[in-house]
C-alpha positions as CSV (number, residue, x, y, z in Angstrom):
1,M,-154.0,33.9,19.6
2,K,-150.7,32.1,19.9
3,D,-147.6,34.0,20.0
4,P,-144.9,32.4,17.5
5,Y,-142.4,33.6,19.8
6,L,-143.6,31.9,22.8
7,Y,-143.5,28.2,23.7
8,Q,-147.5,27.1,23.2
9,N,-149.3,28.0,26.7
10,T,-146.0,29.9,28.5
11,E,-144.7,33.2,28.4
12,I,-141.2,32.0,27.8
13,L,-139.6,33.4,24.9
14,I,-138.5,30.4,22.0
15,N,-135.2,29.5,22.3
16,K,-131.6,28.1,20.8
17,F,-131.4,25.8,23.6
18,N,-134.9,25.1,24.0
19,I,-135.2,26.1,27.7
20,R,-138.8,26.4,29.0
21,D,-138.0,26.6,33.1
22,N,-138.1,30.8,33.3
23,D,-135.9,31.0,36.1
24,E,-133.3,28.6,34.0
25,L,-133.6,31.1,30.8
26,N,-133.0,34.2,32.9
27,S,-130.0,32.8,34.7
28,L,-128.5,31.7,30.7
29,E,-129.4,35.3,29.7
30,A,-127.6,37.1,32.4
31,D,-124.6,35.3,32.2
32,F,-124.6,35.4,28.1
33,T,-125.2,39.1,29.3
34,S,-122.6,40.3,31.4
35,S,-119.5,38.0,29.2
36,R,-120.6,40.5,26.5
37,L,-120.9,43.5,28.4
38,K,-117.2,42.0,29.6
39,D,-115.9,41.2,25.5
40,N,-117.7,44.7,24.7
41,S,-116.9,47.1,27.4
42,D,-114.5,49.7,25.2
43,Y,-117.7,49.6,22.6
44,V,-120.5,49.8,25.0
45,R,-118.4,52.8,26.8
46,N,-117.7,54.5,23.6
47,A,-121.3,54.2,22.9
48,L,-122.4,55.7,26.0
49,V,-120.6,58.1,26.2
50,T,-121.2,59.8,22.5
51,V,-124.7,59.3,23.2
52,T,-124.6,61.3,26.6
53,A,-123.0,63.7,24.6
54,I,-124.5,64.1,22.0
55,F,-128.1,64.1,23.6
56,H,-126.7,66.9,26.0
57,D,-125.7,69.1,22.9
58,L,-129.2,68.2,21.0
59,G,-131.7,68.6,24.3
60,D,-133.7,65.7,23.0
61,K,-134.0,62.2,24.6
62,S,-137.3,61.7,23.5
63,N,-136.5,59.8,20.0
64,P,-135.3,56.0,20.9
65,K,-134.9,55.2,17.4
66,Y,-132.3,58.2,16.7
67,L,-131.3,57.0,20.2
68,I,-130.4,52.8,19.0
69,R,-129.3,54.3,15.7
70,I,-126.1,56.3,17.3
71,I,-125.9,53.2,19.6
72,K,-125.3,50.4,17.0
73,D,-123.0,52.6,14.8
74,A,-121.0,53.4,17.9
75,I,-120.8,50.0,18.4
76,K,-120.1,49.3,14.6
77,R,-117.3,51.5,14.6
78,G,-116.0,50.0,17.5
79,K,-115.8,46.7,16.4
80,N,-114.1,48.0,13.3
81,D,-110.9,50.3,15.4
């Protein structure tokens, strides 16, 4: 079955740059990720501190949906400050 998220006959995710070379796509992803983390470092740091504190208090690190919700909320709140 064809995967609708990959370029045909490849393991490369369809992307808005139409890059079909895995090394080139990985390099671009790394550049974008690094840039985004630098731009949002305060928000990411706040989210991680919050998550760490909550899970330390709750003692439950087994619910990824809960973790994702907490991180998204912390980032959203950070952008609104």
